[in-house]
N, C-alpha and C positions, 0 to 999 in steps of 0.2 A: 915334676911340672914346674915351669919357671914362674918366679915372682918378679913383678916389676916394682922397683924402688922409686918413690917419688919424694920430693922435698916436703917437709912438714912446715906449713905456714901458720904461725901462731897469731899474727895480727891480721885477721881477715878483713877488718874494716878499712884497711889501707888499700885493698884491691878494688879494681873497677867491678861493677856489677856485670854478671853474665847477661848478655843481651837476651831478653826473653822473647818468646814468640808473641807477636801481636795478637790481640783478641780475635781478629778475624781468621787467624790460622789455628785457632783452638776449636775443634768441632765436637759437638755432642749430638751424635746421630740419634734420631728418634723413629723415623718412618722406615719401612722396609727398603725403600729406594735409597735413603740416606745411609742405612746400614750396609747395603750392598756396595755403595760407592766408597764407603770407608774401607771395607775389606779390600776392594780392588786397589785403592791407593796404597794401602799397607803392603799388600802382596807384591807390589811392583818394586819393593826394596829388598836387598839382601840382609840388611841389619835394621832393627827397630829398637828403640828404647822402651822399657817396660817397667810398670809398677802397679800397685793396687792401693786402694784406700778402703778402710772399714770404719763404720760407726764405732766410736770408742765405748768402752765399758768403764763404769765408774764404781759399781758396787762389788763388794767381795763375793766371789763365786759366780759372778755374772759371766756368761759365755758369749763370746762375740759371734754374731751371725754373718759377719763379712766373709769375703769382700763384697762391698757394695758398689765399688767403682773399679774399672780396669782401664789403665792408661797405656796407650801405645803411641809412639812418636817416630816420625821420620825426620830427616833434616829440614823438611818444609812445613810440616803440620803435626799437631797432636790430636789424637782422637780419644775421647772420653766415653767409654761404654758403661752406661748405668745398668746395673744388674736388674733393676726393677722394670726396665723397658722391655716390652715384648720383642723377642728376637735378638736382643743385644748379647746375651750369653752365647747363643749359637754363632753369631757373627764373630765375637771375640775368640771363640774356640777355633774357628777356621784358621785364624792367624797364629794363635798360640800353639797349635799343634802342627802347623805347616813346617815340614822338615827343611824347606828351602829358605826359610826366614829365621835368622838368628836373633833371639831375644836377649837384650842386654840390660842389666840392672844391678842394684846393690841390695844385699841382704835378702836374697830371694828364697831362702829356706821356708819361711812362714808363708810367703805368697804362694809358693808352689804347693805346700801342704793344704792350704785353704782352698785353692783352686781345685785340687783333686778331690778333697772330701766333701766340699760344699757344692761345687758346680760341675763335677765330673769332667774336669779339664786337665789334661796331662801336658804340662809345659815342656816343650821340646822344639829344637835344641835351644840351649840357653847358656849364658855365661854370667856368673856372679862376680862382678868386679870387686866386691868387698872381700872375696877370698883370694883375689889375684894381685891386688895392689898392696904394697906395704910402704910405710914411711922409712926413710933412710935412717938407720941407727935406732929404730924403735920397733918393738913387737906389737902385735895386735892388728886387727882388721882396719881398713880405711872406709870411712863413710862417704856419702855423696859430697858433703860440703868440703871435706879435706881433699877429696880427689879433684874437685873443680878448682880448688885453690892451687894444689900442687901440679896439676897437669895443664890446666887452662890459664892459670894466673888470674883467676876471677873469683867472685863470690856469688853465692846464691843465698837468698833470704829464706829462712825456715821459721815461719810464725807458729808458735805453739797454739795460739788461739784458733788458727785455721786448721792446723794438723789434728786438733781434737774436736773439730766441729762435726756436725751430723752429715756424714757422707751418704746416708740413706735418703736424704731429702730428694723428692722428685725433681725439684728445681734447685740447681746449684747456684750459689752466688758467684759473682765475677771473681771475687778473691779466691774462692775454692777452685774455680776453673783454672786460674793462673797457677795456683799452687800445685794442683794435680798435673797439669801439663809440664810444669817446670821440672818435676822429678824425673819423668820419663825422658824428656828432651835433653836435660843436662847429662843424664847417664849416657845417652847416645853420643853426645858431643865429647865426653871424656874418652869413650871407646875409640871414636874416630881419630882422636888426636894422639893416640898411642903409637902410631906409625903409619907408613904407607899401606901396609896390609895387616891390620890388627888381628883379623881373623886367623891368618896364618901364624902370626906371632904367638897367639894365645890358643893354638889348636888343641894343646893338651888340657886346657882348662874348660873346654866346651863339653857340656853334658849332651851327648848326641841323641839319646832316646828318652831322656827324662827318667831313667831308672837307676841313676847313681846318686848318692847323697853328696851335695856340694860341700 
């Protein structure tokens, strides 16, 4: 299976910021109508960015109850499905299990496992860019920040205070919404920038039915 080598950018602060989605293009559907509209919008695309967020654990032995948020992004919008909202899991499942929609993200092993065991969702088909991209002359997987820098020549901000915030809150802050949307949206932008036909280029890296270990 092919690996794509990208430059290792060490001084990320010198790069321009990846243009984020404006707030009005970050959708948190709550009603049945809004959830159905979100599913329709996502199903209209062949590729979508994907990620999840979970309420962090801080005590030894504490078991995570996440995911609490499922993020899916198109080139135009990001949709944040809150697990606690009635109907949100079923709506997200429709997209995550749709065989005609390729889900793209980074470090999807734990996301996939939690979706399966906690929410009975089988992620398929998907591609984990963290196992596909490598730095030139360096071993090890590439994370979202490094990929955005090496492929897009831009930087994304990753606030630790936001990443470790309570993702189970029924009302997300604006900072949480931006952070969550950015992860899924940036992953999709990296994928689309890999070539004219990235799906064909990375065909051997796509997990077609969600039953292979990435």
